[in-house]
N, C-alpha and C positions, 0 to 999 in steps of 0.2 A: 828770547827764549823767556818763558816766567818763570821765575823763581820763588823758593817753596815759601811759602807764608806772605809773599809779597802784598801789601795791599793794592786797593786801583789806583788808590792814589800816590802811590809808591812808583807804581806801574807807567802812571801816566807820566810823573816828571820823571822819569828814567829816558823812556822813549824819546818825552820832549828833548830832555837837553842831548837823546843821542842827536836826533835830529838837526838839530842847531849846531852840532858840532861838523855836519856839513861843510859849513862855509868857512869853518878854522883850519880846514884839513884840505877842502879844495878851492882854494882861491888864491890863485898868484897876486905874489907882495908884489909887483913893479907896476901889474895895470890893473889890481884888484878886482879884476874878470872873474865871475865865479864859473868851473866846469859845468860842461851839462849833466855827467852822469861820473861816478867813481872810474869810470872803464880809462885802461891808458893812451892818452894820446888824446883823449876827448878834448873837444872845442870848446869854447865857451858858450852859455849860452846867455842871451841879455835880457831875458826874465830871468832864468836863475841868479843874476846879478840883482836884478829887483829884488824878488827873493831876500838878497842874500845883506839887501841893505836895509830892507827890512826888519829881518832877525837881528841885527845887530843889537835895537833899544829893547827886545826882548831879551836878548841876554844880558845887557846889563841891569835890566830891571829884575832878574831871575838870580845876579849874580853870579852867573856863568863866565862874564866876561867885564874888567875894567871898563869904565866910562871913558879912561882917554886912549887905553888899546881900541875902544871900536869906535870911538870917532876920528881916531890915525888910518884905520882901515878906510872909513867910512872920506874921507878927508883922498885917500891912495885912489881909489874907484872915481869921484866924483872930477879930480884932474884932469885923471887919463880922458872922461868921456866929452870934459870941456877943451881939450888938447888934441884931443886922435882929429884925424883928416876927415872932413864933411865934404864931400864932392861928389862928381858923375863917375870920378872912377872909378873899376869895377875891383880894385884894391880897397879901395877907404871902408875905416870905418864906418860910416852913416852917410847920409846927406839930408840938403834940409831941416835938420835936428833929429832926424829918424836915426835909427841903426838896424845896419843888417842882422837876420838872425842869428847867426851863427859867427864867431870872431873866433882866430888864433889866438889860444893865452897869452902868448909871449908879447906879441908884437899889435895884437888888437887889430890884427886885419882883416877883411872878411873872408871866410873861408867858405869851403862846401857850395859854392855858386849860390848860394843863399841869398832868397830875398831881402829885399828892406821890409823889415816886417813890421804891420800898422799895431796889432795886438802886441808882440813882444817887446817893442818901444812903450806902449801903454804900460804894461807890467814894469817894466826896467822901472820910468818913471815915477811908477806909486812909489817905487822904490826910493826915488831921489826927494820925491814930496815931503815919505816919511822921513828920512832922513833929517829934513830941515826942518820939519816939526818940533822932530825930539832934540836935537843939538840945536839948542835954543841959548847956552848961555854966552854970557860976555866974555868970553878968552878967544884967544887968536884964529885956533882950530877951529872952533864951533859956528864963528863970527864968518869965516868961509867959507865953509858946510854951507849956512845958510845964502851967503853972495852968491858962490858958484850953484848951487843948486836953483832956484832961482833962477838964472841965465838959462840951465837947461828947458826945464819944462816952458820956459816963454820960446823960447829956438826952436819947438817944434812944431811942423809947419801943419798942421792935421787939415788947414782949409785946404790945404795946393794936393792933400790925397783925395780930397773926395771927386779929383780929375770932370770936374764939368758935370756931376750927378748930386745927388741929394743924399746917399749913404757912402759910409768909404771902404777903399779898396781893399783888399787884404795883401796888396803890399805893391812890391814897385821892384824892377830890373835895371842897372844899368844898359843894355844893350834895347831889350826887348818894349824897357819900360812898364806902364802899369799891367797887372794882372789881372786877368778875366771872368775876376769874379771878386764879389765885396761884400761885406761883414751887416749881413739881414737876418733875421729870426731869430730867435731866443739863443745867446750863448755866451760863452768868458768875455766876449767885444761889450759887453755894460759897462765895466771900469773904461775901455777905448772910449765910449761916448762921451761919457762924464767927464775925463780929463779933459777929452775936444771941445764939447759943451764950456767949457770952467778958462781955456785958454788966456791966458791976460794978455796975449799976441794975437792970435791963427783963432780965434774961435770960430766953430761950423756954427751954421743954423739951428735953430731948434725942432725946423721942419727935418733936417738929418735924421732926427732920435724919432720923430715920427713913421720915418719912412723903415727905419730899424725895425720897430718894435711891430709896424705891420704884419709880418709875415712872423710872430710866434704864433708856434705851431702848441696846442693844448691835446693830453692826453688824459685818459680817465684809469686810475689802477685801484683796485677793492674799490670801488664808490669814491674815491675823491679825488679831484681834479689837480693836474699837474701841469704847469709847461715841460714843455718836453723837449729834448737835447739827449744826445745817446749817453756820451762821456760822463762820468760822475764830476771832473775835476769841472765842467762847465759850470760845476753847483757851488765850486767852490774858491775859486781865482779870483774871482770881482769882490767875494762875500771876504777873502781875507782884508782888505780898509774900505770897503763900505759896510757900516750896518743898516741894512733893511729893515730893522723892526720896526713897524708903524709907519713905513714911510709908502705912499702910494701916489699913481701916476695914469695919467689917462691908460697907460695900456695892461697894466698889471699890478695886482695888491704882492710885491715882493714876501710880506710876510705869509702869507698864503701858500702862496704856490711853493717856499725854496726853504723853508723851518722843515715842516713833513717831508719832506720830497727827501733825506738822505736817509732816515728807517724805513723808507719804503724799498732804496734799493737793499739796504740789506736782507730784507725778509728773504727772495730769492738767492741770493743767493749763500745765504746760512743753510736754506732747503739744497743746496745742489752742491754745498761744498763739501767732496770727500770726506771721510771721517778719521783720514791718515794723510789728511793733509799740512796738518802743524799747525791752525788757524784754529781759535776756538771764539763765543758768540761773542766776548768781550774786548777781541782784538780786532780793530779793522782788518776788513780784508779788502781781497782785490780786486774787489766789483770796480765795472767799467760803467756799470750801465744797470737801467731795469733789465734789459734785456741781457746782458755780458758777463760773462766770469771769466777774470782770467785765473790761471792758474798759479801760486805762488811761485813755482820752481822758472816760470817766466821770467817775474822779476828778477830773481836769484841774476839768472843770467846775464841780464842787462846791468847790472850794478846798482850801486845807491844811485837815488834820483832827488835832485833839492826839491824838489817842489812834494815828494812823498810825507811831508812831515806835515803837511796842512789832513 
């Protein structure tokens, strides 16, 4: 809710701190796992846990949490990830250094019969790498963070997840094996391919990224070309960790295609947003894509969502 006479800067600061507080309120103190939503009995999402690991350094820099507390929280999560069961067992936490999409908050075991998720493992490990880079001081806690984080990233077997093809599989299940779909075409999986290409122990070949990018789709909106993908989070997740400005590759110029994508998504949303919806132009709307709009009430029913802070 807007407060009277509140400046844009004060509003943004308040929203950012409120978003950060999710990771303080909805993280299990024993496993360090972050809940998928604020709804009662929600399981942990490993992607949400990756965002939490990435948020702790931000909280330290902004003065919202002491460095020692953030480091302790981080180490709790990393120790759990390192020590939790990795096997073909249907109730394990992960397999081949990758993790199931949803885990029980208390035990850390697989729940909801979820898949071993490549993209969610990547978002988790992006948080692990962030923690390793930030907590770099020469004390016992931070030295252990660096050591465990390096092991977790090296252990992830991306090469296995190719399953004898060029592109990465969407996921795997203990009884049925690999899912019949692959990460192809522009999506949030850019972070997945970057981590897999750079793996110190199980890297995938360059041709895998070429195969992924070969199926990029383009669209034109108001005479401006864009990489097409429906949900807006696709254009945000990888960018939480990678600064794409001035980066170009054989497939696309991210600077041209992405930086201007978000303002374009606002246009049809602001034009169709009901006047009494409670949203105003200077507040981020519930848009899910250029052609989609999520009503604010729908989000409220779902509770707080850890990735909404993006």
